[in-house]
C-alpha positions in Angstrom: 129.1 20.8 136.3 128.1 23.2 138.8 128.2 26.2 136.3 126.3 24.3 133.9 123.7 23.5 136.2 122.9 27.2 137.3 121.4 27.5 133.5 118.2 24.4 134.5 116.4 26.1 137.5 113.8 27.5 135.3 111.9 24.0 134.8 111.1 24.1 138.6 109.7 27.6 138.2 107.9 27.6 134.8 106.2 31.6 136.1 110.1 33.0 136.2 111.4 34.8 133.2 114.5 34.1 131.4 117.3 36.2 133.1 119.6 37.9 130.1 122.9 39.4 129.9 122.9 41.2 126.7 126.9 41.2 125.6 127.6 44.1 123.3 125.2 47.3 123.8 125.0 48.6 120.5 121.8 49.3 118.4 120.6 46.1 118.1 121.3 44.8 121.9 119.1 48.0 123.0 116.3 46.6 120.7 116.8 43.4 122.1 116.7 45.2 125.6 113.5 47.2 124.9 111.7 43.8 123.6 112.2 41.6 126.8 110.8 45.1 128.8 107.8 44.0 126.6 107.9 40.3 127.5 106.3 38.3 130.3 108.8 35.5 130.2 112.5 37.4 129.5 114.5 40.1 132.0 117.3 41.9 131.5 119.3 41.3 134.5 123.1 42.2 133.7 125.5 43.7 131.2 128.6 42.8 129.1 130.1 46.3 127.6 133.5 46.9 126.6 132.3 50.7 127.5 130.6 50.4 131.2 131.2 54.3 132.3 129.6 55.0 129.1 126.7 52.8 128.5 125.9 51.0 131.2 124.1 53.5 133.8 121.5 53.8 131.0 120.3 50.7 131.0 121.2 50.2 135.3 118.3 52.6 135.1 115.7 51.3 132.5 115.8 48.3 133.5 116.5 47.9 136.8 120.5 46.4 136.4 122.5 46.1 139.8 126.1 47.5 139.6 127.3 44.7 140.7 125.7 42.3 137.5 127.9 44.7 134.7 130.4 42.9 133.5 133.7 43.7 130.5 135.1 41.4 128.2 137.9 41.0 130.2 135.8 39.5 133.2 133.1 38.2 131.1 134.3 34.2 132.3 132.5 35.7 135.7 129.0 35.1 134.6 129.7 31.3 135.4 128.9 32.4 139.3 126.3 34.7 139.0 122.9 32.6 139.3 120.7 36.3 138.3 121.8 35.1 134.8 120.3 32.0 132.7 121.4 33.4 129.4 123.4 35.8 126.7 122.3 37.8 124.0 124.8 38.3 121.8 125.1 41.4 119.5 128.7 41.9 119.0 130.1 42.3 115.6 129.8 38.9 114.0 134.1 38.1 114.7 133.4 37.7 117.8 129.9 35.6 117.9 132.2 32.9 118.1 134.5 33.0 120.9 131.4 35.1 123.4 129.0 32.5 122.6 131.9 29.5 123.6 132.7 31.2 126.5 129.3 31.7 127.4 128.7 27.9 126.9 131.6 26.7 129.1 130.1 29.2 132.2 126.6 27.5 131.4 124.6 30.0 130.1 122.3 29.6 127.4 122.6 31.7 124.0 120.8 33.8 121.8 123.6 34.6 119.0 123.0 37.3 116.6 122.8 36.7 112.9 125.1 35.6 110.8 126.3 33.2 113.3 129.5 33.8 113.3 132.4 34.7 110.0 132.6 30.9 108.9 130.8 27.2 109.0 134.1 26.2 111.2 133.7 29.0 113.9 130.0 27.9 113.6 130.5 23.9 114.1 132.6 25.0 117.0 129.8 27.1 118.6 127.2 23.9 118.3 129.5 21.2 119.9 130.6 23.6 122.8 126.6 24.7 123.8 126.2 20.5 123.1 129.3 19.6 125.3 128.1 22.4 128.2 124.1 21.2 128.0 122.7 25.0 127.0 120.9 25.8 123.9 121.7 28.0 121.4 119.7 29.8 119.1 120.3 32.2 116.2 118.2 35.2 116.2 116.1 35.1 112.6 113.3 37.1 113.8 111.3 36.4 110.9 110.9 33.2 111.7 109.2 34.1 114.6 106.7 36.6 112.9 103.0 35.4 112.6 103.0 37.2 109.4 105.8 35.5 107.7 104.9 32.5 109.0 101.2 33.1 107.3 103.0 33.7 104.1 105.4 30.9 104.4 102.5 28.5 105.0 100.5 30.0 102.3 103.1 29.3 99.6 103.9 25.8 100.7 100.1 25.0 101.1 99.8 24.6 96.6 97.6 28.0 96.8 100.2 29.6 94.2 100.6 25.8 92.6 103.9 24.1 92.8 106.7 26.6 93.6 108.8 27.1 90.5 111.4 30.1 91.9 112.1 33.4 93.9 113.5 36.7 93.3 114.5 39.0 96.6 117.0 41.4 98.1 118.0 43.7 100.6 119.4 47.3 99.0 119.8 50.8 100.1 121.2 50.6 104.1 123.8 52.5 104.5 126.4 51.3 106.5 129.3 52.5 108.2 131.8 51.4 111.6 132.7 48.1 111.4 131.1 46.8 109.6 133.3 47.7 106.4 136.1 45.9 107.7 136.4 42.2 107.4 138.2 41.3 110.6 135.1 42.8 112.2 132.3 41.9 109.9 133.9 39.2 107.9 132.5 40.6 104.8 130.3 42.8 103.5 126.4 43.5 102.4 125.8 39.4 102.4 126.6 38.9 105.3 124.9 42.0 107.1 121.6 42.3 104.4 122.1 39.2 102.1 121.6 36.7 104.4 117.7 37.7 104.9 116.5 36.8 101.3 118.8 33.9 101.8 117.8 32.6 104.7 114.0 33.2 103.7 114.7 31.3 100.3 115.8 28.3 102.5 113.2 28.0 105.0 110.4 28.5 102.9 112.0 25.5 99.8 113.0 23.3 103.0 115.9 22.4 100.9 119.2 23.4 100.9 120.8 25.2 97.8 123.5 23.1 95.7 124.8 25.0 92.5 125.8 28.6 92.9 126.5 31.2 90.9 127.4 35.1 92.0 128.7 38.5 91.0 130.2 40.9 93.4 131.1 44.5 92.6 135.1 44.9 93.1 136.9 46.6 96.0 137.6 50.1 95.2 141.2 51.3 97.2 140.8 54.3 99.1 136.9 54.4 99.3 134.7 52.7 102.1 134.5 49.7 100.3 138.1 48.4 100.1 138.0 45.5 102.3 134.4 44.5 101.6 131.7 44.1 98.8 129.0 47.1 98.6 127.0 44.9 96.4 126.9 41.3 95.2 124.0 39.1 93.0 124.2 35.6 93.1 121.6 33.0 92.1 121.0 28.9 93.5 119.3 25.5 92.5 117.8 23.6 94.6 117.4 19.5 94.5 114.0 20.1 93.7 114.9 22.6 90.6 113.4 25.1 92.2 115.6 28.5 91.2 116.1 31.5 93.4 117.9 35.3 92.2 118.7 37.1 95.0 121.2 39.8 96.1 121.9 43.2 98.5 123.7 46.2 98.7 124.7 49.3 100.9 124.6 51.4 97.9 122.2 50.5 95.5 118.4 52.4 96.0 116.1 49.5 96.0 113.8 47.6 98.3 114.0 45.0 100.3 111.5 42.5 98.9 110.9 38.3 97.8 108.7 37.0 95.3 107.4 33.3 95.4 106.9 32.2 92.0 104.2 29.6 91.5 102.5 27.6 88.8 99.4 29.3 89.6 100.1 32.1 91.4 102.7 34.3 93.2 103.1 36.0 96.8 105.1 39.0 96.9 106.2 40.6 100.1 107.6 44.5 100.4 108.8 45.3 102.7 109.7 42.4 103.8 112.9 42.4 106.1 112.4 45.6 108.6 112.0 45.9 111.9 108.2 46.4 111.0 106.3 47.4 107.8 105.7 44.3 106.3 102.7 43.7 103.7 102.4 41.3 101.5 99.8 40.8 98.2 99.5 38.0 95.2 97.3 36.0 93.2 96.4 32.3 94.2 93.9 29.8 93.4 91.2 31.1 95.9 91.8 34.6 94.3 93.8 37.7 95.6 95.5 37.7 98.9 97.5 40.5 100.8 97.9 41.5 104.4 99.5 44.3 106.4 101.2 43.4 110.1 100.3 45.4 112.6 103.6 45.0 114.7 105.4 47.6 115.6 109.3 47.2 116.4 110.5 45.2 119.0 107.6 43.4 117.8 109.4 40.3 116.2 111.9 40.7 119.0 109.5 39.9 121.4 108.5 36.8 119.6 112.0 35.6 119.0 113.2 35.9 122.7 109.9 34.1 124.2 110.4 31.3 121.7 113.8 30.9 123.5 112.6 31.2 126.7 109.8 28.7 126.5 112.7 26.3 125.1 115.0 26.9 127.9 112.1 26.2 130.1 110.6 23.6 128.4 113.7 22.1 127.3 113.1 22.3 123.9 114.7 22.9 120.4 114.9 26.0 118.9 113.3 26.4 115.6 116.5 28.0 114.5 118.7 26.1 116.3 122.8 26.6 115.8 122.6 24.3 112.6 119.7 26.3 110.9 123.2 29.2 111.3 125.4 26.6 110.0 123.4 26.2 107.0 123.4 29.7 106.2 126.9 30.5 106.3 127.6 26.8 104.0 125.8 28.7 101.6 127.6 32.1 101.8 130.7 30.6 102.2 129.2 28.9 98.4 128.2 32.3 97.2 131.7 34.1 97.7 133.2 31.2 96.5 131.2 31.3 93.2 131.6 35.3 92.8 135.7 34.6 93.3 135.6 36.2 96.4 136.3 33.6 98.8 135.9 34.5 102.7 136.9 30.8 104.2 
């Protein structure tokens, strides 16, 4: 109980920033730390890394982090005894999300975990259970949900302005990946888990429904190439209980955009570029006439919004808009897509 109570004092001091320890110091954690530096509600006060000598000094200098607050993966559980840490940000390879979320929960620290939440629905449920049992918040970092323009687009789509929603087309293509993402023991899968999760989640968010029928095709794994173990490209179709149809895909190889099309009985909304860190644009036709918008936000603005939301959830004991259950629903859909493609991952 003593460890769990260390995560709760913010209720008494609402002006105090939520103090984070990023776990893993790769590119995504670097962006998150820059976001915290722009936030009045969040602050980076500790680090967890397997490469402390090489990586920690840079961030110690940038954010005023004490060397005593730098941990490695072996002594990670000691964060339980550090009152200068309220929460962790999990920016590790996908297969490590579950372990380090569960260990943080047992240490009494709140968890903001990158997507995909884990590499199986079983792991997702274990993460949810651990955070609930230890009375800590769990939020999955679906930054799109916290972008004001994305919220505006979703509200417009669901308002009746394009009539009744009939279908979606979307995709995230063309990001040339390397490193751990091409190794299933770390990534859990290929472009679907990394890129395709964006249009999948956006479609689920817009419909407010869970898909019930799936069809999919995946590029074969090619021995001796970068894609010997994970898929390079995947295309999938979904049908929702209301009858809405959706078609989407992702690829590490195809030179194509990141986009989402929302098609109604009386109009359409087209979002492109859709899923990058900035540059968000949309246009369309509605029953009221043409619409369009360009987000003025610059990286890492979406990360600032999501970090601030999480801080408010901890401070005021609210349930995050994208809790662990949201990550679990995505993973259940992802598993179904892979099964439909004849390439099950779980």
